[in-house]
N, C-alpha and C positions, 0 to 999 in steps of 0.2 A: 624416346627412338624409333625409328618406324617398325611394326611390327609388333609394339611393348601392350602383353592389355597384363591384367587382375589376375595373380596366379589363382585365386578363388574361380574365376575362369574352367579355367580346364577341364572343371568334374562335379561342375553346378547341373549338365545332365544325368552322369551315376548319381543322386540325390532322389530316393521315393520320394513322388509325385502326389502320395497318396500315406504319406506317410504322417501317424495322430502328430508324434511330437513335432511335428511339426505345422502342421495345421493349430494346434492346443497352444505355442511359444511362441507365433509372429500373429495373433489374434487378441491387440491387446484388451476385448470386450473382456474375450472371454469366455468361458463356459462351466456350469460351475460342480458338476463334471470333475472339470480338472481345473479343477479349482485350486486342487494341491499346486500341482508342477507351476504353473502361472507362480503362486506367488514363493517357492522354492525358488525359480529364476530371478523372481526380483529383490527378493531377501540379498541374494550367495552377490558378497563385493567383488568389485575385480577380479583382487591377485589371487583370490580365491578362487574364482572360475577361470582366471586366466591357468594355475595350477592343473587341477583338473583334463581342460579344453590342454594342456603339453605329453600329458600318458596318453591318448588316443595316440592310435597307427595316423601317419602322418595326411594318408590322404582321405581321413575321415576328418582331422583339424580341419581340410576345403571343405567337406561339408558343410560343418556344423556353423562355418564363415557364413551358410546360404538359409540358417535358421532364422536370424533376424539382425536390423541396423546392431544389434550391443554386441551378438557374438561377431556377426561382423566388423566392426572397430577393432574387439577384443584384438583378434585374431590374425587383423593387418598390422598393426599396432608396433611400434617399436620395442618398447618395453616388454609384451609379449615374447619377441622374438629371438631377443636379451635374455633374458632371463628364463628363457624356457628348450633357449637351444642346449644343456644341458638335458635334457631329456630327451625336447626333441628328436633326436640324436637320429636314423633308424637305417633298418638292414639295406643294402647299398640295391638299387633297384637294375633292372638293363634295357637297354634304349636297344630295339632290333627295326634293323633300314630292312625294307620290304619292297627297295632297286635300289637297282648298283647307279642309274641316273638322276633318282630325284632323293631328297634330303627330309625327304617321309618316314617314320615308323612308329612302334608302341615303344613305349616304357610297361614293364611290369614290377608288380610290388612282392617280393615273398611274404609279407606277411599278411596282404591278403589277398595274397596268389590270383591279383588279376593283371587285368594287362589295359591302361588308358593310351587312347590316340593326345602325345604332345609333338607340339611343332619345332623343329631345332631354326636357328636364328634366322634372317630371312639372311644372311649375307652367303652361307654357309647352302652351296651350289648343288654337289650333291657329296653320295657318300661315301665317294674314295678321299676322303678328304682324309688330314691325320689328325685323328682324337686324342687327347691325354683329359683324363679328372682328378680331382682331391679334392676333400674334404665338401664336398659342396656347386666345386668349381671343376667346368669341362673347356680347357680348351679346343680350337678347333685349327689347324689353315692346312691350305691350300695343297692341292696341291699338283701348280701345272708349275707356279713361278717360286715359292715353297716362301714370298712372303708375303701375303694376306695371313694373321695372325686375329684370335678376337676369344679376348677368355670370360667367360659366360652363366648364366646361375639359370638351367636349363627350368628352374619352375618356375624362381620371379619373371622371368625374361628378363634379369640385370643385364648390361653384357658393354662389353669395351675390345679396344682398335689398339693392339698394341702394337711400338714403333718395328718397320722393319727390320731384321732380325741383322747383321754385318752375315760379310764372308760372300759366299759361290751364291749369285744365285740360281742357278741351275747350275745344280750338283743331283747326282745317278740318285747317289739313296738318303736318307733325310730319315731320324729317332725325334718323336718329341715329346717330354712329360713334363708339368706341374707336378708341384709340391706347396701345399699351402700350410700356414701357422695357425692353427686351431685358435694359439691365442691372442693374436695378435690379427691376424686372421691378411697380414701380408704374405707374397706369392713370392714363386721362381718360379719361371721359366726354363727349359731348355734345348735345345736342338745343337745335334751331332747331324755335320754333315758330311758327305761322302764321293766322291771323284777321283777316276782314274788316273792315273800321269796317261796322258798319251798317246800310244800306242808300244803300251806295257800293262800286258794285261793286270804284273803279283805287283804291285805300283800304286797304291793309291793315297792321297790327301784326307788326313781326318782333319777336321776342326770343332770346339762345342765352342755352343756359343751359349749364353747363362743372361737371361731377365732377373733383376729384381724390381718388382714391383714400387717398393716404397721410394726407390730411388730415379726410378720408370728411364732406364739405362741397359745400354745391351754390354756385355763386357767378351773377350775369348781370352778364357785359360792355357787353353791346350789349340797347338794348328801344328800337328806333324806327319809325313809319311808312315803309310803303313811297309810291309812288305809281307804280302802270302796273304795277306788278310785284309779285307772293308768291314767297310760297315753297313748296318743295315736298317728295318726301321721297327728296331725293339728299342722301349728303353723303359727307362723307370725311377725315381729318387725317393732312398730310403734308409732314411735314419742319417738325411743328408749325403749322402751317396751315391754318386751316379751312375744307378747299372744299362751297358748298353752289349748289346750282344755285334758281334760279330764272325766272318766268314770265313771259309778255306777259301785265293783264290786257285791253289791245288792240289794235285793228287796226293803229297808228300804228309802231307795231319793227319792223325790219325783220325780226329773225328771234326767235321764237315764246317764241325760252332764253339765259338767260344768266346766267352764273358769277360768285362771291363767292367772296372768297380774306379772311382775318380769320385776321392772325399770334394765336396764344394765349395769347403768350407779353408781347403787349404788355399795352398800362394802356388800363383799361376807352376802349370807342370814345365820340370824344366830334364824331366828326364821320361822313357822312351816308358810311353801304356801300356805296353803290354808287358815291360823286360818288369814293371813296380806294379801290376794291377790284373795279371793277365788269369780268369781261374776256370778249371776245362771244366769242362760237364758233365754231367753225373753216365751217361753211355754218348749210343749215338743217336742220336735227332735229326726227321727231319725238319720241325720247326720248333719256333720256341716262341713261349709268349707268359715277359717280365711283370711281375705288379705284385705292391705294398698294398700287406694285413698287419696290422696295429703291427708297420715298424720291420715285418719280417722281409728278407724277399723271398716271394712265391714263385715258379716257376713252374708253369703248363708244356710239357713236351711232349711231341709224336716218336714213336720210340722207332726208329727204324734198324730195319734189319745188319748185320754187320756185314755183308759182303756186297749189300746192297743196299744204302742211305732214302735209299730215294722214295723207298717201301716200305710204310705205317704200317706197323703190326700193332699198336694200341695204343696208349695215353700216361700215362703217366704225372705226377705232380713231385718237388721234388722244394726241400728250404732251406738257404744259405749258415748254416750256421759256421761260428771258427769263420768268419772271413773268406773260410775256401773253400768250407767241405758240405757236405748236397748228403740232408737225407731222405732219404726217399718217405712219406708218408701216409702216398694211396695213390693204385694205381688204376684206371676204371673198369669195370666190371665187362665181361666179355658182353653180355646179353644189349649190353649199354652201346660201346662202340660200333658195331655193325650197323651200319649205314653210311657211317663219317665219311666214308673212301680207301682209298688205296692206296694214294701214291700224293709224296711228300705231304705240300700245306693244304689242311682241307677242313683247319677249325677255325672260330673265332675266340679270343679266352675272355675277359675281364673275373677284379676279385677289389673287392675290400671286404672291412670287417673278419669274419669266418667267412663269408660267401664264396665262393669261386667258378660263374658262368661259364657253359663247355656253351658252341651254339656250331655248328658244322658250316659249313659255306650252300653244299646243295641248298637245307628245305630249311623252315626256320621251328622248329625243332630244337627247347633250348631247358640243358642238359646241370641241372644245380647239386652243386655240391658243398657241405658243410665241415668246413676241416675240423671246426671243433666235436662234431658228432658222430667225422666217421661214417656218412651219406648220403649215397647219390640220392637225389629223384629229378624228374622231366620237372619240368613248369606246367604251370596247366599252360593248354591250346593257344596258340599265338593267333588271334583274329587272323588272322590273312592268308590269300591263299597265292600259290603258284599263277605265275599267268602266263607264264610256257617253260617248256621243261629246263631249258639251258637256267634260271634263271639262279641267279642265285645272290649269296646272305650275309648280314655281315654286323658288330654290333659294338655296344663297349658299356662300360661298369660304369654308375656314377649314385652318388650319393642323394635323395633327395634334403636339399636346405633349406630353410626359411632367412636364416637371419647371418648371411656370409655373401656382401657383393666383390665382383672386380672395383 
């Protein structure tokens, strides 16, 4: 496939050129004072060396593949990827776009606290594409026709294009999500489409389209009309349930946002989604970001003023419990919140495992929240500078995995 390169080449530049280990282990003749290191490498069987390498941070695995031919073959072998995959599971990375018009940027590794330049698939032409990720795979959908969909592994550069989803091509709002089964490595992709009924601001046609990687087909289990609500661009699949945010189209609702859950394993919906799956948001929100953390639904939301819901006063994190109850787990301290802005939708956010990333649209600064440790921390400074004062930034979270392919 065009643009595909070995994943090892991504990190060659980060490997120290004067590293003694590299010099000693790549020199077949060896030197007397390095004889022990060379002999140790030569007597280690491949399976034991694979086990040792599997415990390294994934960026270190990339580097060690450059040490010598033997190590390069081991870390690129299918056996290493399969046997080492339970150990190779890494903390999620965050990819930050550096421009709204170009699909280029840097990925942040929270283990080594380092940024890496990574090229996105050549098909992705702008950072305004829809993005969703799960267990090492990232799904992209174009923002114009909403007909181009690709599922990729950003580390191995393997990528496939999905068949065009059914339904309306030109819809007003779309929400994309992907969910990967780690055992079978099969995956599902969902697209929630929403379009205004002509000349009627209060009524919106909504449809849910589901792609199955096993059958390579799309189904449309839900088509209905919403009154007083519309779909948006935020969704996630969690524990077999598709969740997506909806937005009020009138002033008669208490809050501007609501949440709908649809069980993907059930039969096509025959009754109204709002009657069956509507979940109230925990408070007045300016915006919301949905994510799956260890099969628990987590929402990062901008907290709005009750009397003026377009003014953000803080950022909170909630976990959905018992299907319809929210538990607040954290609220961003004021010293971190300063600088995010004051109006409405001001941040991007994503998360996996126990980490949540929150990024201001107005600056290349990334805040990391560890859900397990209840700890906030800024990432290392991203190696990018603003090209102009009003430049915007955004990004997405993904898992750097080697063993899974689309």
